[in-house]
N, C-alpha and C positions, 0 to 999 in steps of 0.2 A: 453468471448476473441474472438476477430477476428484473425484468422490465415492468415497470407501472404505467408509463405513458411515453408518447414519443411525438415528435414534429418532424414534418419532411421540408427540406428547403425549397424555396420557390424553383430553383433550377435542377431540382430532384437529384443532386449529386452528393447531398449530405443528409444525415439523419442525426437528430440530437434526440436523447432519451433519459429518463430518470430511472436509476436502477440501485439495486441493493444487492448485497452479496448472498443474502438469504431471503426466502420468499415469505417471512413472518410478517403479521399485521403491524407489530411494533415498529419493524424495520421500515415498512412503508410510511409510518407517521414521522419517524424521526430520523432516519439515517440514508435517505434517498441522496444520490449524487447525480450530477448532469454531466453526461458522457456524450460525445460526438463520434460518429463512425461515418468515413468516407464510403460511398457505394463501390468504388474501385478497389480499396484496399481491404475493407471488411474487418478492419481492427479497431475496436474501441478504445477512447482515451478520454480522460477528464477534460472537459471544456473549461471549467473554472472552478474556483474554490467556493463552496458553500457550507453553511452551517446551519442546521436545524430543518425545519419543516420546509417543504416545496409544494407549490401550487401550479396553477396553469401556466404554459409558456407559449410562444408563438414567434415565427421569424418575422421579421419586416419583410415588406413587399419586394425590395431588392436583394434580400437575403443577407444583407451585410450585419444585421444586428439579431440577437435573440433577446426578447423581453420574457421575465418570469415573475411570479410571485413567490416571496419566500420569507424566512424568518431572519432576523437581524441577528440571532445568537441560538445557540442550543436551546437555552431555556425560554425563547419567545413562544407562547402559546398559539401562536397563528402564523400561516404563511401569508402574511397581511401587508407586506412592503412591496412596492414595485421596482425591480432591478432591471438593468438593461447591461449587456455584454456582448462585444463583437463576436461575430459567428466563427471567427477564427480562433477564439479563446482570449483569455485575459482577466483582467480584474473587474468583477461586477460593480457596477455603480448604482447606489441607492437613491432612487428619484424621489422618494417620500419620506425622508426624514421629518421628524417632528411632525407628520400629518396626524391629525386627530381623527383618524378613521381607520377602517380595516377594509383593504382591498379583496376582492371576491373572484374577480375575471378581468381579462384584459382583451384588447381588439385594436390591431394596427389600422389608422385612418390613413397615413401614408409612410413614407420613409423615415420622417421625424417626429411622428407624433402617435401617442398611444391613446386609445380611450379606455378608461379605468372605471370599472363597477366596484363601487363601494358601499359599505355601511358607515354612515357618520351620525353618531347617536342613535336615534330610532327612525332613521330615514336612508333609504338605499338611494345614491348619487351617481351621476355620470360626470367625470372630468376629463378634460383634454390635458395630457402631460407631454411637454417638449422635452425629448430625450437629449437634446443638447444642453439646455438649460435647467431642466427639472420646473419650469415654470408651469403651474398647473391653472385652468380656467374651468369653472363650474358650469356645466351647461343643463343640469337636471338635477333638481334636489327636492321638489314638493309635487305630490301626487301618489298614484299607486306605486307600491314596493316592486321594482323591477328585480326578479331573481336571475333572470338570463336573457340573452338577445342572440339575434344573428345579424351580421351587418353587411350590407352591400357597400363595399369600400367607394367605388367609383361615384355613386349618386349620394352617398351619406345617409340613406335611409335605412331603417333597421325594423325588424320585427323583434317583440319582445314577450316573455311571458311575465305578467305583474299580478298583484293582488292588492286589496284595499279593506278598510274595516267594513265595507259594505259587500264584500263578495271575495270568493277564493280566486285561484289563479285563473286569468283569461288571457287572450291573445290580443296584443296591442301592436300598432305600428307608430313610427315617429321618425324623425329626422334630426340629426347631428347639430344642423344649423339652428333649427327652431327649438330644440329641446322639449317638445310637447308630445304627448301620447294621444292616439285614437283608439279608441276599443273596438276590436272587430267582432267578437263573440260573446255570446250570453248563454253559457253552458249550465247555469243554474237558473232558469227562469222563475223557478219556484219561490226563490229568495223574496222576489216582489210581493208576496203574499205573506210574508213573515216580518213582523216587527223585531228589529234588532235593538239591543240595549246600545246607549251612548257610550262612545269610546272616545278617550283623550290621553294626550301626553301631559305628564306632571313632572315637577322637580321637587327636591327636598334636599337638605342639608344632611350629609351623612357623618360618619366618624371624620375627624380632624377637619370638619368643615367643608369636606368635598361636595360638588354638586352632583347628585345622584339623580337619575332619569327611570321613569317606568311608564307601562301602560295602564291607565286605570278605566275599568270597564264598570258603568253605573248598573244597579239594578233596575230591571227591564221597566218597573212601575215605580221609578224613584219619586218620592215625594220630598221636596225641600223641608229641611228641619227635622226629618225622622232619621234616627240612628240605625244602620243596618250591620249585619254581620260581615266580616271580611274574609275572603278566600284568597290567600297567596297561590300564584302559580308560578312556581320558580323555574327558569330554564335551567339546563344542564350545562356540561362543558369543563369547569365553569366560564369557558371562553365563548359561550353562546351568547345570543342577544335577543331580546325581544324588541321588534320592529313595530311601527305604527300601521300594521296592515290587517289581513285576515287572521285573527288569533285563534279562531276555535278549531281544533281537531279531536281525534279521538281520546289521545293522551293528556290534551288540555282542553277541558270542555268548557270555555270561558263563557261563551254566550248561555250554553245550559245552566251554568251556576247563577249567571245574572237573571235568567228568566225564574230562578228559584229565590229571588230576592237577596242576593250578595253583591257586594262590591266585589271586584276582582282586580287584584294588584299583581302586576307582572314587572318585578324590580330588576334593572340592569346595575346590579352591584360591582363595585371594583373587582376586576379579574375578567369581566365581560369583554367581548369585543366590541368595535364600533367607536372606540373613544382612543384608539393608537395604541402603540407597543407600551408606552409607560403605564397606561392605565390597565391594560391586561396582564402586565406582570405585577401589579400593585397587591396581589393576595399571595406572593410567594413566601413560603415558610410561615404563613399565617393563615391557613384554611380554617375557615369557621370562626375566624376573629373579626378583624375590622371590616371584613367583607359581609359578615352576618349582622354587624352593627349597623351597616347601611340599610339592610332589610328592616331591622328594628326600628331604625328612625323613619322609616317609611310607614310603618305602621302608626308610629306616634304623630307624624305629620297629618294622617287622615283623621286620627282621634282628635286632634286640635282643630281640626277643619269642621268637626261636628258632624262627619260623614258615619263614622264606625263607633261600634259598641265595643270598647277594649275588651269585653268579658266574652266577646263572641268572634274569636279569630281563630281561623283553621289556615291550615297549609297543605299543599300538595306538590308533587313534582317527580321528575324521572330522572335518573342517573345521577348527576351530581345534584339536580333539584330534589331528587329523593333523598341524598345525603343531607342536604339542608332542611327537609322535613323532619328526618330522624333526630338531628341535631336539635331542632326546634322542640321537638317530642320528648328530648332528654335533658340536655343542658339547659335548655329555655322553656322547660315544660309548664312553668308559671304562667307564661304568656299565650299559651295556645290550648284551645277547647278541645281540638281534634286534629289529627295528621293522616296523610296518605303518604305512604312511603312506596315508591314504585321503582324497581331495579336500582335501589339506592345503595350506598357504600355505608357500612356501619360499623367497621373494624379496619382502620387503614392497614395494620399489618397482615391480617390474613387475607384482604384484599389484594396486597401485593403479590402474594403467593398463588392467587387463583385467577388474574386477569389476564387476558390476551395483550395487555399494554403496560407491562411494568416500568418500562422506559419512560413512556411517553408521560404516564401519571406522575411518575417521580420527579422528571426533569423540568416539565414545563409548568407543572402546578406547584408541587412543594419546592421545586429547586434543589431536592436532596432526596436520598434515599432513607427508608424507615431505618435501616440499621446504622445509619449515621446520626439521626435523631429520634431514637427509639421511643424515648418518654414523651417528646413533643407529638409524635404520630399517634401514639396511644391515647394522650390526654384529649387530642382532637377527634377521637374516635367517639360517636354517639354510646356504644357500649361501655365507654369509661364512666359515663354519668348516669347508668342505668338507676342506681338508687334514687336519683332525683326525678325519675320519670312517673308521671301521674296522666300524661294525654293518652286518650283512646286513641290507637293508631291501627290503621289498615294496611296491610303490608302486600304488596303485589309484585309478581316477579315471572319472567319468561322462564320456562325448562331449560331452553338451548341458548340461554345467554352466556357469551364467552367473554363479553366486556366486564360486567359486575356478575360474579358467578352466583346463583341461587343461594348459596350458603350464607351469604351475607343477609339475606332475609331471614334465614332460618336462625341464625344467631340471634337478631333482634326480637324474632318471635318467641323463641323459647325464654330470652331473658324477661320480657316483658310478662310472660305467663308466670314465671317464677316471681315475679314482684306483684303479680295480681292486678297488672293494669289491663283494661278492655282492649282486645287486641283480635285480629283476624287475619289469616293468611290466604292468600289466593294465589295458586301456581298455574299458569296457563301453559299447556302442553305445546310443543313445537314451536313456541315463539321465542325469537332472539332479544336483543336489547330493544326492547320496544314491542309494538304489537302490529301484526300484519293480517290476521283473521278477522273478518267482520263480526262474527258472533261474540268474539273475545272483546273487540272494541265495544259494542253495545253493552255486554256484561260489565265492563270496567266502569262506563260512564254511569251505569245505573248504580252500581256499588259505590261510587264515589258519593254521587248525591244523596243516596241512602245512608251512609256513614256519617255525613255532615248533619243530614237532618236529625237523625238519631241523637247524636251527641250535642248538637247546639240548638235545635228548636225543640227537640224531644217528640218529634213525629216519626211514626213508624214507616208509612210507606209511601214516600214521595215517587214521581215517576218522570222520565224524561219529556214524557208527552206534554208537560206544562210548558215546554219551551215552544209549542206549535200555538200561536195565536189566533 
């Protein structure tokens, strides 16, 4: 067995661990099981039956129960539901059925109460959950976005890492009783000298009348009544989620785009996390379908509001966000002035043969394998629609990417060149699924801004220094 995580019982006589038969990445995503082993006997056995993804787990203080985050089925995109099971084994109980949120981590407050850290919509929350009744009590829902915490059970005090629209991650302290955070650190004091663009949560009506949320960042020097270009920055997954905290990083330069006079929309389309199991499963066997209609509806909403010039819409994103941008530049090319496709999927069939997660991508996103629905998987590939492509497209990839193989970018690049569409290919050496090296990060940001400025505003040499006020 390959062991991915473990928890030691309070009396030190039992260990539970999550294991798989083989040490493959795909197995660690999809096929982990929970085992228990007695320290005296040393022979592992299954603790309980689980199906699909597994997340954090912990013993109750008295050692009588194990709580864990897990999927409700093999095709659940996230280990987002809270389960509890006797530490001696048995049938797990789902404490969060019909919960319109996605659990991230759990912490025992006492033998009967779990503190659950979740995303609900665009906010991270803390809730007390009674393991006997499943009753939940909200204790924190507004303020900085908590990403992790360390709990002192006896006092109810905790330390937390959290971020907000005005700052990246900082250290906070709080109490379960009051549900309020106090900031302790200011590790980026230079931000006090920088004017940041306004950021807010917006909602619009997506396909089938569904309520869709997103994060909207205004142009830095926004003037009411003036129409601006719009830059989509689309999260990956698709079960990722954009929350209302600090949004700017090297791969998603939100504030830098805003400083260059773009509205920036980060849509949480159906299939995203943070809205419960049903919402995250809602794109099954319809990738690029109604989930992308949700995005197009967001654009239409901003156009109707008078914020955005419909002829100046651009898009960018990584991984599944890269797929959406490639889909925009091909299937929906008439809507987009320019695109940045970063580590994006462009051919669902060849992707399945080169990725390190063929089971995960097929089971929890498509809910089928390409060989079972070949025509659908090919029709939802950006390359299928290459004859419709006219959108200038910057393509970016890391040469050490095992998740989305660089050949996906090569396929799109070659096809766009054959079609005569303006395109550029950047391959970063040593980089995996994302960017790790600072020179590559800086180069990517400048390349994105330059590409958009060239093809939207017809300017030659913008620079990210424009961000500094």
